[in-house]
N, CA and C of each residue as an Amber inpcrd file, in Angstrom:
protein
   252
  23.6260000  13.6100000   4.7800000  21.5160000  12.8300000   3.9260000
  22.0290000  11.3690000   4.2920000  20.6550000  10.1270000   5.1660000
  20.7530000   8.5190000   4.6580000  19.3710000   8.4930000   3.6950000
  20.4250000   7.0910000   3.9080000  18.9590000   6.4100000   2.7230000
  18.1550000   5.3190000   3.2610000  17.1390000   6.1850000   3.0900000
  15.8050000   4.9080000   3.4600000  15.0560000   3.8930000   2.2870000
  14.4920000   2.8160000   2.5480000  13.2860000   2.1060000   1.8780000
  11.8600000   2.9450000   2.7640000  11.1070000   3.0010000   1.3790000
   9.3460000   4.1180000   2.0300000   8.7410000   3.0270000   1.5300000
   7.8110000   2.0650000   2.5820000   6.5940000   0.9270000   1.5420000
   5.5570000   2.1920000   1.9140000   4.9930000   1.8830000   0.4650000
   3.7690000   3.3110000  -0.2690000   2.5740000   1.7440000  -0.0530000
   1.1250000   1.1090000   1.1090000   0.8770000  -0.0320000   0.1920000
  -0.7650000   0.8360000   0.0870000  -2.0390000   0.5630000  -1.1120000
  -2.1450000   0.7120000  -1.0280000  -3.5100000   0.2360000  -1.3620000
  -4.5290000   0.4960000  -0.9640000  -5.3040000  -0.2520000  -1.1280000
  -7.1880000   0.4970000  -1.6960000  -8.3630000  -0.5760000  -2.1530000
  -8.9460000  -0.0110000  -2.4230000 -10.0670000   0.1340000  -1.3730000
 -10.4850000   1.4210000  -0.8350000 -11.5570000   1.9670000  -0.2600000
 -12.9210000   0.3280000   0.7640000 -13.2860000  -0.0220000   1.7650000
 -14.0350000  -0.2630000   1.8290000 -15.4960000  -0.2470000   1.5650000
 -15.8820000  -1.2270000   0.6120000 -17.1200000  -0.4350000  -0.3730000
 -17.0160000  -0.8230000  -1.8680000 -15.7040000  -0.1680000  -1.9110000
 -14.8720000   0.1090000  -3.5860000 -14.8630000  -1.2730000  -4.3030000
 -16.2380000  -1.6700000  -5.6840000 -15.3390000  -2.0890000  -6.0200000
 -14.6320000  -3.2530000  -6.1720000 -13.9270000  -4.4490000  -5.9420000
 -12.6930000  -5.4970000  -5.9900000 -12.2790000  -6.3030000  -6.5220000
 -13.6470000  -6.4950000  -7.4490000 -12.7940000  -7.8550000  -8.6470000
 -12.0940000  -8.4250000  -9.0690000 -10.0990000  -7.9440000  -8.5480000
  -9.6420000  -8.8710000  -8.6800000  -9.6050000  -9.2600000  -7.0620000
 -10.1860000  -9.3970000  -6.1090000 -10.0110000  -9.2180000  -4.6570000
 -11.0880000 -10.5180000  -4.4860000 -12.5460000 -10.5620000  -4.8580000
 -13.7160000 -11.0450000  -5.4910000 -13.2690000 -12.2930000  -5.8670000
 -12.2930000 -12.5930000  -6.3550000 -12.1590000 -13.9490000  -7.8180000
 -10.8200000 -14.0740000  -7.2050000 -10.2810000 -13.9560000  -6.2130000
  -9.2500000 -14.2310000  -5.2210000  -9.2190000 -15.2670000  -4.1170000
 -11.0340000 -15.1200000  -3.8010000 -11.5110000 -14.7850000  -2.7470000
 -12.0450000 -15.7530000  -2.8070000 -12.9610000 -15.7520000  -4.2170000
 -13.6990000 -17.3530000  -4.2350000 -12.6610000 -18.5180000  -4.5190000
 -11.9420000 -18.2660000  -5.6530000 -10.4220000 -18.8210000  -6.0360000
  -9.8460000 -20.4130000  -4.5030000 -10.1760000 -19.1820000  -3.6250000
  -9.0780000 -19.4330000  -2.6470000  -9.9420000 -20.1350000  -1.6180000
 -11.2520000 -20.3610000  -1.1610000 -12.3840000 -20.5790000  -1.0110000
 -12.8290000 -22.2520000  -1.4980000 -12.3470000 -22.1440000  -2.9770000
 -13.2960000 -23.1710000  -3.7660000 -11.9280000 -24.7160000  -3.3270000
 -10.8130000 -23.5290000  -3.0120000  -9.8310000 -24.5630000  -2.4120000
  -9.9140000 -25.0910000  -1.0350000 -11.0710000 -24.8200000  -0.6000000
 -11.2870000 -24.6360000   0.7860000 -10.2190000 -23.9670000   2.0750000
 -10.5010000 -22.6560000   0.9150000  -9.6130000 -21.4310000   2.4250000
 -10.8500000 -20.8230000   3.0410000 -11.0070000 -20.6260000   4.2900000
 -12.2890000 -19.9610000   4.5850000 -11.4790000 -18.2970000   5.1920000
 -12.6110000 -18.0300000   4.9070000 -12.4040000 -15.7900000   4.5530000
 -13.7680000 -15.8460000   5.0060000 -12.3080000 -14.3680000   5.4960000
 -14.2110000 -13.1660000   6.5030000 -14.4010000 -12.3260000   5.4380000
 -12.7760000 -11.5730000   4.8060000 -13.1000000 -10.8860000   3.4470000
 -11.1050000 -10.4610000   2.6640000 -11.6860000 -10.4250000   1.5470000
 -10.4650000 -10.3520000   1.3150000  -9.6880000  -8.8910000   0.1930000
  -9.0640000  -8.3770000   0.2070000  -8.2950000  -6.8760000   0.0560000
  -7.5530000  -7.2760000  -0.4220000  -6.8030000  -7.0220000  -2.3710000
  -5.9190000  -6.4870000  -2.7380000  -5.5240000  -5.1750000  -2.8840000
  -3.8570000  -5.7090000  -2.9050000  -3.5590000  -3.8510000  -2.7820000
  -2.4520000  -4.1290000  -3.7260000  -1.7370000  -2.7580000  -4.0230000
  -0.1440000  -2.6530000  -4.5030000   0.5800000  -1.6910000  -3.3990000
   1.8370000  -2.1840000  -3.3400000   2.6700000  -2.0920000  -2.9320000
   3.8960000  -1.3550000  -3.5140000   4.1870000  -0.2100000  -3.4620000
   4.9660000   0.5500000  -3.7360000   6.6420000   1.0030000  -3.1860000
   7.8260000   0.4730000  -3.0300000   8.5010000   0.6590000  -2.6900000
   9.8070000   1.7240000  -2.7050000   9.8320000   2.5330000  -2.4560000
  10.4930000   3.4710000  -2.3120000  12.5940000   4.1940000  -1.4190000
  12.8310000   3.8570000  -2.8020000  14.1980000   3.9360000  -2.0620000
  14.7810000   5.5800000  -2.4660000  15.1780000   6.1540000  -0.9710000
  15.1640000   6.4930000  -1.4420000  16.4890000   7.9600000  -0.2720000
  16.3530000   9.3380000  -0.1160000  17.3790000   9.6940000   0.8450000
  17.6220000  10.6990000   1.1520000  17.5210000  11.6030000   2.3080000
  16.6810000  11.7190000   3.7360000  17.1860000  12.1400000   4.7480000
  17.2390000  13.8940000   5.2090000  18.0300000  13.6850000   6.9690000
  17.8860000  13.2880000   7.4740000  15.6070000  12.4840000   7.8320000
  15.4410000  11.3900000   8.9280000  14.7140000  10.7700000   8.1720000
  13.7350000  10.2840000   9.2950000  12.7450000   9.4060000   8.5180000
  11.5480000  10.5710000   8.4730000  11.2580000  11.2670000   9.6520000
  10.5940000  11.6390000   9.1980000  10.3050000  12.5780000   7.6140000
  11.5910000  13.0570000   7.4930000  11.3940000  13.0500000   6.1390000
  10.8420000  12.7470000   5.1890000  11.6800000  11.5560000   4.9240000
  11.3950000  10.1840000   4.1790000  10.1480000   9.5430000   3.9930000
   8.5700000  10.2490000   5.2560000   8.3900000   9.7370000   5.4110000
   7.2120000  11.0100000   4.5240000   7.5700000  12.1710000   4.8490000
   6.7680000  13.2370000   4.4440000   6.2980000  13.3200000   3.1620000
   8.0960000  12.9630000   1.9040000   8.2910000  12.5320000   1.3750000
   7.4320000  11.9710000  -0.1740000   7.0720000  10.3510000   1.1660000
   6.5180000   9.4340000   0.6960000   5.0300000   9.5840000   0.4580000
   4.1770000  10.4790000   1.6460000   2.6570000  11.2090000   1.7380000
   3.3630000  11.8980000   0.0630000   3.7370000  13.2540000   0.5580000
   3.5850000  12.9300000  -1.1490000   2.6980000  13.0290000  -2.3500000
   3.7900000  11.3630000  -2.0500000   3.9050000  10.4920000  -3.7050000
   2.7750000  10.1920000  -3.5420000   2.4960000   9.2700000  -2.8930000
   1.1260000   9.0700000  -2.2360000  -0.4070000   9.4900000  -2.6150000
   0.1550000  11.5000000  -2.2260000  -1.3610000  11.6270000  -2.1910000
  -1.0750000  12.7700000  -4.0710000  -0.0170000  12.3350000  -4.7300000
  -0.5680000  13.3940000  -6.3540000   0.0950000  12.1370000  -6.9250000
  -0.1380000  11.0940000  -6.5710000   0.3370000  10.1920000  -7.4810000
   0.2920000   8.3850000  -7.6070000   0.3210000   7.5760000  -5.9260000
   0.1240000   6.4460000  -6.3410000  -0.9430000   6.1280000  -5.2280000
  -1.5820000   7.0220000  -4.6810000  -3.5090000   6.9060000  -4.5270000
  -4.1620000   7.4280000  -4.8010000  -5.4000000   7.5210000  -5.5500000
  -5.9190000   8.2420000  -5.4710000  -7.4840000   8.4570000  -4.1150000
  -7.5480000   9.5140000  -3.2880000  -7.6290000   9.7390000  -1.9020000
  -9.3490000   9.4870000  -1.8000000 -10.0810000   9.6040000  -3.7170000
 -11.4480000   8.6570000  -3.3780000 -11.9930000   7.3520000  -3.4350000
 -10.9320000   6.6900000  -3.7900000 -11.4540000   5.4030000  -3.8310000
 -10.2990000   4.3450000  -2.8570000  -9.0880000   4.9290000  -2.3510000
  -8.0270000   4.3510000  -0.9570000  -7.5570000   4.7260000  -0.0160000
  -7.1510000   3.7570000   0.4650000  -6.7240000   4.2790000   1.7520000
  -5.1420000   2.8360000   1.0730000  -3.8880000   4.0250000   1.6970000
  -2.5220000   3.0810000   1.9110000  -1.8590000   3.8350000   3.1120000
  -0.9990000   3.0830000   3.1500000  -0.0950000   3.1610000   4.7230000
   1.5300000   3.4870000   4.4390000   1.4560000   3.9740000   5.1940000
   3.6880000   4.3390000   5.2150000   4.2570000   3.7430000   5.8220000
   5.4210000   3.0530000   5.3070000   6.3840000   2.4270000   6.7890000
   7.8040000   2.6370000   5.8620000   7.8290000   2.9160000   7.0630000
   9.8390000   3.9020000   6.1700000  10.7730000   3.3280000   7.2250000
  11.9120000   2.3180000   6.3030000  13.2530000   2.1570000   7.6430000
  14.5200000   2.4990000   7.0800000  15.3030000   2.8690000   8.0110000
  16.8100000   2.2870000   7.1290000  16.7240000   1.8260000   6.3500000
  17.2510000   2.2840000   5.6290000  17.7070000   1.2540000   4.4930000
  19.2840000   0.5610000   5.4030000  19.7520000  -0.9440000   4.4180000
  20.4090000  -1.6460000   5.2590000  21.8050000  -1.2080000   4.5110000
């Protein structure tokens, strides 16, 4: 087994109301920053042992589907790297 870190980034799908992002975007614009769009996201770093990066990604995918994200309103990305 090898140690891996799987990073799961969960964000609301486009079109789903994101009040936190809207408030942050307005505040940034008041500070003089121009933005086309802003979305908030949650990032989960999962340290786990697995036989391969593919196995670690499959386990992270299952965790995302079962708990970390609601597929009705969320999109998510998974990145896996060997732990240092």
